[in-house]
C-alpha positions in Angstrom: 27.1 14.0 -18.0 29.5 14.9 -15.3 32.0 12.3 -13.9 32.1 14.2 -10.6 30.0 12.5 -7.8 29.8 15.9 -6.0 27.4 17.0 -8.7 24.8 14.4 -7.8 22.1 14.7 -5.1 20.1 11.5 -4.3 17.0 12.0 -2.1 13.8 10.3 -1.1 10.5 12.1 -0.4 8.8 10.7 2.7 5.5 11.6 4.3 2.2 10.3 5.6 -0.6 9.5 3.1 -2.1 12.6 1.4 0.4 15.1 2.7 1.5 16.1 -0.9 4.5 14.0 -1.8 3.6 13.3 -5.4 2.4 16.9 -5.9 5.8 18.1 -4.6 7.5 16.0 -7.2 5.3 17.6 -9.9 6.5 21.0 -8.8 10.2 20.0 -8.7 9.9 18.5 -12.2 8.4 21.7 -13.4 11.1 23.8 -11.8 13.7 21.6 -13.3 12.6 22.4 -16.8 11.1 19.0 -17.6 8.0 20.5 -19.3 8.3 22.6 -22.4 6.8 26.1 -22.2 3.7 25.1 -24.2 3.4 21.5 -22.8 0.5 20.3 -20.8 1.6 19.7 -17.2 0.3 16.3 -16.0 -0.9 16.2 -12.4 0.6 13.6 -10.2 3.0 12.6 -12.9 4.8 9.9 -10.8 1.5 8.0 -10.1 1.9 5.7 -13.1 -0.4 2.9 -11.9 -4.1 3.2 -12.4 -4.8 2.2 -8.8 -2.4 5.0 -7.6 -4.3 7.6 -9.6 -7.7 6.2 -8.5 -6.9 6.0 -4.8 -4.7 9.1 -4.6 -1.8 7.2 -2.9 1.6 6.1 -3.9 2.0 2.3 -4.0 5.3 1.7 -5.7 8.5 3.6 -5.1 9.6 5.3 -8.3 12.6 7.4 -9.3 13.1 10.3 -11.6 15.7 13.2 -11.9 15.9 16.8 -12.7 18.9 18.9 -13.9 19.4 22.3 -12.2 22.3 24.6 -12.1 24.8 21.9 -13.2 23.5 19.4 -10.6 21.6 16.2 -11.2 19.0 15.7 -8.5 17.7 12.1 -8.4 14.3 12.0 -6.6 12.6 8.8 -5.3 8.9 9.1 -4.6 8.0 6.7 -1.8 4.6 5.4 -0.5 3.2 6.9 2.7 1.2 3.9 3.8 2.8 1.5 6.3 1.6 -1.6 4.4 4.0 -0.6 1.6 6.9 0.0 4.0 9.2 -2.3 2.2 9.1 0.1 -0.8 10.5 2.7 1.6 13.1 0.4 3.1 14.6 -0.8 -0.1 15.3 2.6 -1.5 17.2 3.8 1.5 20.5 2.4 0.1 20.0 4.5 -3.1 19.7 7.9 -1.5 21.8 10.1 0.8 19.1 12.4 2.2 15.3 12.8 2.5 12.7 15.5 2.3 10.3 15.0 5.2 7.0 16.5 4.1 4.4 17.3 6.8 0.9 18.8 6.5 0.8 22.3 8.2 -2.6 21.4 9.7 -2.4 17.7 10.6 1.2 17.6 11.7 3.3 14.4 11.8 1.0 11.3 11.6 1.5 7.5 12.1 3.2 6.8 8.8 5.3 9.9 9.2 6.8 8.2 12.2 7.3 5.0 10.4 9.1 6.3 7.3 11.1 8.9 9.3 12.4 6.2 11.7 13.6 4.1 8.7 15.3 7.2 7.2 17.1 8.2 10.4 18.2 4.6 11.0 19.8 4.6 7.5 21.7 7.8 8.4 19.9 10.0 6.0 20.1 13.8 6.4 16.5 15.2 6.4 15.1 18.5 5.1 11.8 19.3 6.8 9.2 20.9 4.5 5.9 22.1 6.2 3.4 21.8 3.3 -0.1 23.3 2.8 0.5 26.4 4.8 -2.4 28.0 3.0 -4.9 25.6 4.6 -7.4 27.1 7.0 -6.3 26.8 10.6 -2.8 25.8 9.5 -0.2 26.1 12.3 3.3 25.9 10.5 5.3 26.9 13.5 3.5 24.5 15.8 3.9 21.6 13.3 7.7 22.4 13.0 8.0 22.0 16.8 6.1 18.7 16.7 8.5 17.4 14.0 11.5 18.4 16.1 10.0 16.6 19.1 9.5 13.5 16.8 13.2 13.7 15.8 14.2 13.7 19.4 11.9 10.8 20.2 13.3 8.7 17.3 16.9 9.3 18.4 18.1 11.6 15.6 21.7 12.5 15.7 22.8 16.1 16.3 23.3 16.6 12.5 19.9 15.1 11.7 18.1 17.2 14.4 19.7 20.3 13.0 17.7 19.9 9.7 16.8 22.9 7.7 13.0 23.8 7.7 11.1 25.3 4.8 7.4 26.3 4.5 5.3 26.3 1.4 2.4 24.9 -0.7 3.2 22.2 -3.3 -0.2 22.8 -4.8 0.6 26.5 -5.5 4.2 25.8 -6.3 6.2 27.9 -3.8 8.5 27.3 -0.8 10.2 29.8 1.5 12.8 29.7 4.3 10.8 32.0 6.5 7.1 32.6 6.7 7.6 36.3 6.1 9.6 35.7 2.8 8.0 36.5 -0.6 6.2 33.4 -2.0 7.4 33.0 -5.5 8.6 29.5 -6.7 10.5 26.4 -5.8 14.0 27.9 -5.9 14.5 28.1 -2.1 13.9 24.3 -1.9 16.2 23.5 -4.8 18.9 25.6 -3.2 18.4 23.9 0.1 18.7 20.5 -1.5 22.1 21.3 -3.0 23.3 22.8 0.3 21.9 20.3 2.8 21.7 16.9 1.1 25.3 15.5 1.0 26.8 14.2 -2.2 26.9 10.4 -2.6 29.0 8.9 0.1 31.5 6.0 -0.1 31.6 6.1 -3.9 34.7 5.5 -6.0 34.6 7.0 -9.5 37.9 5.2 -10.5 37.1 1.8 -9.1 35.6 -1.3 -10.6 31.9 -1.1 -11.3 29.6 -2.1 -8.5 25.9 -1.5 -7.9 23.3 -2.7 -5.4 19.9 -3.5 -7.0 17.3 -1.5 -5.1 14.4 -1.6 -7.6 13.3 -3.6 -10.7 11.7 -2.2 -13.8 10.4 -3.8 -17.0 11.2 -2.7 -20.6 9.2 -4.2 -23.5 12.3 -4.6 -25.6 15.0 -5.8 -23.2 13.0 -7.3 -20.3 14.1 -6.9 -16.6 16.0 -3.7 -15.7 18.0 -3.6 -12.5 17.9 -0.1 -10.9 20.3 1.1 -8.2 23.0 3.7 -7.2 26.4 3.1 -8.8 28.8 2.9 -5.8 32.0 2.3 -7.7 33.3 2.8 -11.2 31.1 3.2 -14.3 29.2 1.0 -16.7 28.4 1.3 -20.4 26.5 -0.8 -23.0 28.4 -4.0 -23.8 30.3 -4.3 -20.6 30.7 -7.8 -19.1 29.2 -7.9 -15.6 28.6 -10.5 -12.9 25.4 -10.8 -10.9 26.3 -11.8 -7.3 23.7 -14.2 -5.7 24.8 -15.3 -2.2 28.4 -16.0 -1.3 29.3 -18.4 -4.1 27.0 -17.9 -7.1 28.2 -15.6 -9.8 26.1 -15.2 -13.1 28.0 -13.8 -16.0 26.2 -11.5 -18.4 26.5 -8.4 -20.7 24.9 -5.0 -20.1 22.6 -4.7 -23.1 21.3 -1.2 -22.3 21.9 1.5 -19.7 19.0 3.7 -18.7 18.9 7.1 -17.1 15.7 8.1 -15.2 15.2 11.7 -16.3 12.0 13.6 -16.2 9.0 11.4 -16.8 10.6 8.4 -18.5 13.6 6.3 -18.8 16.1 7.2 -21.6 19.2 5.5 -23.0 22.4 6.7 -21.4 26.0 6.4 -22.7 27.3 5.6 -19.2 26.3 5.0 -15.6 28.6 6.9 -13.4 29.5 6.6 -9.7 27.0 8.3 -7.5 24.2 8.3 -10.1 21.0 6.2 -10.1 20.8 4.1 -13.3 19.1 1.1 -14.8 21.1 -1.8 -16.3 19.4 -4.4 -18.6 20.7 -7.8 -19.5 20.1 -10.0 -16.5 16.8 -11.8 -16.3 17.7 -13.2 -12.9 18.3 -9.8 -11.4 16.4 -9.3 -8.1 16.1 -6.6 -5.5 19.0 -6.9 -2.9 21.5 -8.5 -5.3 24.7 -6.9 -6.5 26.0 -6.2 -10.1 29.7 -5.8 -10.4 32.4 -5.6 -13.0 34.7 -8.3 -11.6 33.9 -11.9 -10.7 35.7 -11.9 -7.3 33.9 -8.7 -5.9 31.8 -9.2 -2.8 28.1 -8.6 -2.5 27.0 -5.2 -1.1 24.9 -5.4 2.1 21.2 -4.9 1.7 18.8 -3.2 4.2 16.9 -5.6 6.5 13.2 -5.8 5.6 10.6 -6.0 8.4 8.8 -9.4 8.2 5.2 -9.9 7.1 2.5 -9.9 9.8 -0.6 -10.8 7.8 -1.4 -13.8 5.5 -4.3 -14.5 3.2 -5.2 -17.3 0.8 -5.5 -16.6 -2.9 -7.1 -19.5 -4.8 -8.7 -20.4 -8.1 -12.3 -19.4 -8.6 -14.2 -22.7 -8.2 -17.7 -21.1 -8.2 -20.4 -21.8 -10.7 -19.6 -18.8 -12.9 -15.9 -19.7 -13.3 -14.4 -18.6 -16.6 -17.4 -16.5 -17.6 -15.7 -13.1 -17.0 -11.9 -13.6 -16.9 -9.5 -15.5 -19.2 -6.8 -16.4 -16.7 -8.4 -18.9 -14.4 -6.1 -21.9 -14.0 -3.8 -22.8 -11.1 -0.7 -22.6 -13.2 -1.2 -19.0 -14.5 -2.3 -17.8 -11.1 0.8 -19.3 -9.5 3.1 -17.9 -12.1 1.6 -14.4 -11.6 2.1 -14.6 -7.8 5.7 -15.8 -8.1 6.4 -12.9 -10.5 5.0 -10.5 -8.0 7.3 -11.9 -5.3 10.3 -11.1 -7.5 9.6 -7.4 -7.7 7.8 -6.9 -4.3 10.2 -8.0 -1.6 7.8 -7.7 1.3 5.3 -10.2 -0.2 5.9 -14.0 0.3 4.1 -16.7 -1.6 3.9 -20.3 -0.6 2.1 -23.3 -2.0 -0.5 -24.6 0.5 -1.5 -28.2 1.2 -4.7 -27.6 -0.7 -4.8 -27.8 -4.5 -5.2 -24.5 -6.2 -4.7 -22.5 -3.0 -1.7 -20.2 -2.3 -0.7 -18.6 1.0 0.3 -14.9 0.5 2.0 -13.1 3.4 2.5 -9.3 3.5 2.7 -6.3 5.8 -1.0 -5.6 5.8 -4.3 -6.5 4.2 -4.2 -3.5 2.0 -1.1 -4.7 0.3 -2.6 -8.0 -0.7 -5.9 -6.3 -1.7 -3.9 -4.1 -4.1 -2.2 -7.2 -5.6 -5.6 -8.9 -6.0 -7.2 -5.8 -7.5 -4.3 -5.6 -10.0 -4.7 -9.2 -10.9 -8.4 -9.0 -11.6 -7.8 -6.0 -13.8 -5.3 -8.1 -15.7 -8.0 -10.7 -16.5 -7.5 -13.2 -13.6 -10.3 -14.8 -11.7 -9.4 -15.5 -8.1 -10.9 -16.1 -4.6 -9.5 -14.4 -1.6 -9.8 -15.3 2.1 -10.1 -13.1 5.2 -6.8 -11.9 6.5 -5.1 -14.0 9.3 -2.3 -12.8 11.5 1.0 -14.6 11.5 1.8 -16.0 15.0 5.2 -16.8 16.5 6.6 -18.5 19.5 9.3 -17.2 21.8 12.2 -19.3 23.2 9.9 -20.5 26.1 7.2 -21.7 23.7 4.8 -18.8 24.5 2.5 -17.8 21.7 3.2 -14.3 20.3 1.1 -12.2 18.0 1.6 -8.8 16.3 0.4 -5.6 17.8 -0.3 -2.2 16.2 -0.3 1.3 17.4 -3.7 2.7 16.4 -4.6 6.3 15.8 -8.3 7.1 15.7 -9.8 10.6 15.2 -13.6 10.9 15.5 -16.2 13.6 16.1 -16.4 14.0 19.9 -20.1 12.8 20.0 -18.8 9.4 18.8 -15.8 9.1 21.1 -17.5 6.8 23.6 -18.7 4.4 20.9 -15.2 4.4 19.3 -13.7 3.6 22.7 -16.2 0.7 23.1 -15.2 -0.7 19.7 -11.6 -0.6 20.6 -12.2 -2.2 24.0 -14.0 -5.1 22.3 -10.8 -5.6 20.3 -8.7 -5.8 23.5 -7.1 -2.4 22.9 -5.0 -0.7 25.6 -5.9 3.0 25.4 -2.7 5.1 25.8 -3.8 8.6 25.1 -7.1 10.5 24.5 -7.3 14.2 23.8 -9.7 16.7 22.3 -8.7 18.8 19.3 -10.2 21.5 17.1 -11.9 23.3 20.1 -13.3 20.1 21.4 -15.2 19.1 18.3 -13.0 16.1 17.6 -11.3 13.5 19.8 -8.0 11.8 19.1 -7.4 8.3 20.6 -4.1 6.4 20.6 -4.2 2.7 21.5 -2.2 -0.5 21.3 -4.3 -3.2 19.6 -3.6 -6.8 18.5 -3.4 -6.8 14.7 -6.3 -9.3 14.7 -8.4 -6.5 16.3 -8.0 -4.0 13.5 -9.2 -6.3 10.7 -12.5 -4.8 9.7 -12.2 -2.0 12.3 -12.1 0.8 9.7 -15.3 -0.5 8.0 -17.2 -0.3 11.3 -15.6 3.1 12.2 -16.8 4.6 8.9 -20.3 3.3 9.5 -20.3 4.6 13.1 -19.2 8.1 12.1 -20.9 8.4 8.7 -17.5 8.7 7.1 -16.1 11.3 9.4 -13.7 9.0 11.4 -10.0 8.9 10.6 -8.0 5.7 11.2 -4.4 4.8 10.8 -2.1 2.1 12.3 1.5 1.2 12.6 3.2 -2.1 13.5 4.6 -2.0 17.0 5.9 -5.4 18.1 5.2 -9.1 18.7 3.9 -9.7 22.2 2.0 -12.4 24.1 -1.4 -13.6 22.7 -4.2 -11.3 24.0 -7.0 -13.9 24.1 -10.1 -14.3 22.0 -11.6 -11.3 20.3 -15.4 -11.2 19.8 -17.4 -13.3 17.5 -19.9 -12.7 14.8 -21.9 -9.5 15.2 -24.1 -9.9 12.1 -25.3 -12.8 10.0 -25.6 -13.2 6.3 -28.5 -13.6 3.8 -27.2 -16.5 1.6 -28.8 -17.4 -1.7 -29.9 -21.0 -2.0 -30.8 -20.7 -5.7 -28.9 -20.0 -8.9 -30.4 -17.6 -11.4 -31.3 -13.9 -11.9 -32.4 -11.8 -9.0 -35.9 -10.3 -9.2 -37.4 -7.1 -7.9 -40.3 -9.1 -6.3 -38.0 -11.3 -4.3 -35.7 -8.5 -3.2 -38.7 -6.4 -1.9 -39.5 -9.2 0.5 -35.8 -9.7 1.5 -35.4 -6.0 2.4 -37.3 -6.8 5.6 -34.5 -9.2 6.6 -31.6 -6.8 6.4 -29.3 -4.8 4.1 -29.0 -6.1 0.5 -25.7 -6.3 -1.5 -27.4 -7.1 -4.8 -29.9 -5.3 -7.0 -32.6 -6.7 -9.4 -31.6 -8.6 -12.6 -28.1 -9.6 -11.3 -26.8 -13.1 -11.9 -26.6 -14.9 -8.5 -25.5 -18.5 -7.6 -26.3 -20.7 -4.6 -24.0 -19.9 -1.7 -23.4 -16.3 -2.7 -23.9 -13.7 0.1 -26.7 -11.3 -1.1 -27.2 -9.3 2.1 -26.6 -8.8 5.8 -28.8 -10.1 8.6 -28.7 -7.8 11.8 -28.8 -11.0 13.9 -25.7 -13.2 14.1 -27.2 -16.1 12.2 -27.1 -16.9 8.5 -30.4 -17.2 6.7 -30.8 -19.1 3.4 -32.9 -17.0 1.0 -34.2 -17.1 -2.5 -33.5 -13.8 -4.3 -34.6 -15.3 -7.7 -38.2 -16.0 -6.7 -40.7 -14.8 -9.3 -44.2 -13.6 -8.7 -46.8 -16.2 -9.8 -49.4 -14.8 -12.1 -53.1 -15.2 -11.2 -56.4 -13.9 -12.6 -57.0 -11.9 -9.5 -56.5 -8.1 -9.7 -53.8 -6.9 -7.3 -53.2 -3.5 -5.8 -50.5 -1.4 -7.4 -48.7 -0.8 -4.1 -45.9 -3.2 -5.0 -45.1 -1.2 -8.2 -44.8 2.1 -6.3 -42.4 0.8 -3.6 -38.8 1.7 -4.4 -36.0 -0.7 -3.6 -33.2 0.7 -1.4 -30.0 0.9 -3.5 -27.8 -2.2 -2.7 -24.6 -1.8 -0.7 -21.6 -2.2 -2.9 -18.1 -3.2 -1.7 -14.7 -2.4 -3.0 -12.4 -5.4 -3.0 -10.5 -4.1 0.0 -13.7 -3.6 2.0 -15.0 -7.0 1.0 -11.9 -8.8 2.2 -12.1 -7.2 5.7 -15.9 -7.7 5.9 -16.0 -11.5 5.3 -15.8 -14.2 8.1 -13.3 -17.1 8.1 -15.9 -19.4 6.5 -16.4 -17.0 3.5 -14.4 -15.9 0.4 -14.3 -12.9 -1.9 -14.6 -13.9 -5.6 -12.8 -11.3 -7.7 -13.1 -11.3 -11.5 -12.4 -8.5 -14.0 -15.9 -7.0 -13.7 -17.5 -8.5 -10.6 -16.7 -8.6 -6.8 -18.9 -11.2 -5.1 -18.9 -12.5 -1.5 -19.7 -16.2 -1.0 -19.5 -19.1 1.4 -16.6 -21.5 1.2 -19.1 -24.3 1.1 -21.7 -23.3 -1.5 -24.3 -26.1 -0.9 -26.6 -25.2 2.0 -27.2 -28.7 3.2 -23.4 -29.5 3.3 -22.9 -26.2 5.1 -25.4 -27.0 7.8 -24.0 -30.5 8.2 -20.5 -29.1 8.6 -21.6 -26.6 11.2 -23.5 -29.2 13.2 -20.5 -31.6 13.1 -18.4 -28.9 14.8 -15.7 -28.9 12.2 -13.5 -25.8 12.3 -13.3 -23.8 9.1 -9.8 -22.4 8.8 -9.6 -18.9 7.2 
């Protein structure tokens, strides 16, 4: 391993969701000789979480490296979704440049703006890569112009604006400097990385060891591993180090192992050198944003400011009748420990104890981020209940109530544009731009909407457009409260019995609305089993059985086929429920229920006018 910082290149790959970041990493790994000649090449190798592979998105920022022509290229794959923006922000201190990947058909999107803004503010030098040039109706040159306009809009410096541009297809494994060049492999991109991405800045190979912790990993043998870029000196196994917490706290420890992130895994390294990205084990209290150093009197390195959370939800124990049947981790203590552990590795999530026993307030950037946490927990064997998202309000110096606003981007088939505009208007949206694309077949709408207004919006948009609508959003600012937004549009069919659902009962309930359950499912009193088109809740009995008589009946009932029930993912269910409802998530079941399960208590509460806080 070289001790020359000029031989290192540290870069992040940033882009909108589904523009090809992880596929690009696959191609760079392949070009860097990670795979043997006869080895099976794994698709989306950096998507290590099951949820990442299922959803096709990057959730956690992860780093790897390749060795090419005597250079070590450290690559950080970052999420493209704004809800996971802190994953992007915290790696900015590790890298010196960025590859901005943009789809040759879609152009720069909402999250492109978000991650690019963070990269430019951190002073990173970008390389623009126009991907998917083989797509039908792709416009690489037009997209290049849009990216340059975006750079101007975001206040890029002259050096950042003068970024090199490459074109290619990560899927097919080639990149070129000009569209007329021969399309062979990834060599032009690797050459451009070496030329355009600067070597690590402000590093001192001969100084005392110092490293800002930008990520946390876990090793089954040594526990927590602090990951970051070495800014000064070097570190090896057995070195005495200090963990700097605040201005006065210094925790002494020993580096038990040094990791290098090469190819698809972490490997033991002899040394961590200035300019390289390494992992250091030996400090159980290591957290993102802290500093590791080789001398007790060294100061802490500055950490990037993280945008505050705008959404909160309640995660609580499962207190329903079926508690403990499906999962093994059901107590308040184990749920609290799991949430606190998440807060240590995910710096944008905040967990607080509430004034109610067994209920925890979890704050984050967006509902999707908390939904991913809840989905991960249920797969680990936890049973939990989750509330509907609530926005986090603030007050200015004059005491005026402020709420978060989002810039919303909606694209729908043109025949649905009026309906989409109506949906946005109901949510107190201010329409900023509306234009037709794709020869008038689709309409793009840009609007400013209170964050409250986008909760559940995507679900309604999908239903309106039969799945052809596209929706993305980006946090804009805190501004004065916009006023009340709508009320209930639909009601619920709520079970008033506990038992097993029957085909006979569900056939009769189909006349009342859409069903969420099928026959022979276990149901409890207070569980939501369907949707009523009218904005009132109806108590129903989905467990009622047909009474036998000695009278011959027609066979009509046996020939009627039940409509398949509507099934919800956890993320959809969380946005669908009302404030007086909860989502029950267990390893194998997702159920929606009322907070108050008993129908008579629920009616008394509604009549007494008590407010049910979500």
